[in-house]
N, C-alpha and C positions, 0 to 999 in steps of 0.2 A: 657134272661128276656123277657117275652112276653109284648105285647102292653098293655094288661090289668094290668099287674104288674107295668108297668111304669106309667100308668094313676093312679093307686092306690097310688103309691109312690109320684107322683106329687100332688095328692089330699091331702095326709097327710102333705106334706111340705107346701102346700098352707094354710091349716088349722092352722098349727103351726105358720106360719108367720102372719096370721090374728090375732091369739091370742096374739102374741108378740106385734103387732102394737096396739091392743086394750089396753094391759097392759101399754105400753109406753104412750098412750094417757091419761090414767087414772093417771099415775104417773106425767105427765106434768101438768095436771089440779091441782093436789095436790101441786106440787111445785109452780105453779103460785099463788095459794091461800096463801101458806105460805109466799111467797115473798111479796105479797100485804099486808099481815098482818104485816110483819116486816117493810115494808116501811111506813105504817101508824103509827106504833109505833115510828119509827125514826123521822117522821115528828112531832109527838107530843113532843118528847124529844127535838128536835131542836127548836121548838116554845118556850118551857119552858126555854131552855137555853138562847135563845135570849131575852126573857122577863127578866130573871135574870140579864143578862149583862146590859140591859138598866137600870134596877133598881139600879145596882151597880154604873153605870156611874152617875146617878142622885144623889145617895148618896154621891159619891166622890165630885161632883160639889158643893153640899150643904155644905159639910164639908169644902171644900176649901173657899167658900164664908164666912162661919162662922169664919174660921181662919183669913181671911183678915179683917173682921170687928173687931175681937178681937185685931189684930195687928194695927188697925187704918189705914189701907191702903185704 
């Protein structure tokens, strides 16, 4: 194998690696965007769940106070 052939082969490998790195970078950006979107959705669901739990606690406390009044305690 001549030096020119070796240089050509190294150039081809270098170009292939550069394309691979570029594709991986693009895929990583897409994955980060999808992860951020999922985390935002999770935060929204978590907030609504927390609000629902607080509302249920308030409802249970109000019901308990009503029962206490009805029982004369």
